[in-house]
N, C-alpha and C positions, 0 to 999 in steps of 0.2 A: 629737535633730535635728542637733547639731553633728557627732556621729560619722558620721551618714549623709552629710553634706556632705564631711567629710574622706575618707570612703571613696570617694565619687564622684570627688573631685579626684585621689586616688591612682590610681584606675582609669584616668582620662583620661591622667594622666602616664605610666602604664605602657604604655597603648596607643600613645601618641604616640612614646615611645622605641622600642617594638618596630617600629612602622612606619618610623621613621627608619633603624633598623639593617637592616631588610629591603630598603630601597631603596638602601642604600649600595652603590656600585659597587666591584668588586674592583680592587685596585691592579695596575699592570702587572707587579709582581713576583709576582702570583698565577699568572701564566701561565709555562709552561716557555719557556726561551730559544729553543728550536727553533720554538715556535709564533709567538713574536714575530718571529723572523727570517722565517718562512714568510709571516706576515701582511704584513710590510714588502715582501717580494718580490712578493707577490700585488698589493698596492696599486700598486706600481711597474709591474708587468706590465700590469695592466688599467686604469691611470690612474684610480684610484678617488677620491682626495681631493685637493683643492687645499690650498695653504698656509693659506687662510683658513677651513678647515672647523672647525666647533666640536669641541673635544676630547672632549666628551661623546658626540658622534655617533661619532667614531672609536673611543672606548672601547666603545660598544655594539656597533659592527660587529666589533670584535675579539672580543667575547664570543660573538657569533653565529658568526664564523669558527671560533673554538676549538671550539664545539659541533659544527659540521659536520666539522671536522678530526678530532675524536675518533671521530665516526661512521664516517668513511672508514677510519681506522686499525683500528677494531674490525671493520669489515666485511671488510677485506682478509684478516684472519686467519681468518674463518669463512665464506667463500663461494667459489663457483667462478667468479664474474665479478668484474670490477674496477671500483671507483669511483675517480675522480681529481678533482683540483682543477680548477675552471673559474671563469668570471667571475661565477658566482652564489653563491659560497661565503659571502658576507656577507649573504645573505638568509635569513630564516626560511622555513619551509614555508608559513606563512600569507601572507607577503609574495610568495613565488613564485607561489602560486595567484592572489593578487590582481592581480599585474602581468602574468602570462604566460598565464593560462588564463581561460576564461569568455567571456561574451557581449561582443561589440564592435559597438555600434550603428552605427559609422561604416564598417564593412567592407562592401564591395560583395558582393552575392550574385549568382552567375551560375547560370543554369539551362540 
């Protein structure tokens, strides 16, 4: 019985540690300097964050920006058309769909 309890406690501890490590955010040093400079210019150009914005929000938006930035860089090497930075670079695809596509009940319908 004691071995079973010890095994269960060990399993819970391992799962907890794994969850913590998976949720840990990458440090700013994990991003190339070029990306950090591009993100700062992007934030300035599109007036994205105020001085009171939560640093975790900025960190998350940087990670989304970096993901989109990589897609643009990869795409421009393998396609005949161009993708460029715009004011939506810090949105995931799901956020874009949620905010910009779909049903709008307050919109007027004209016939």
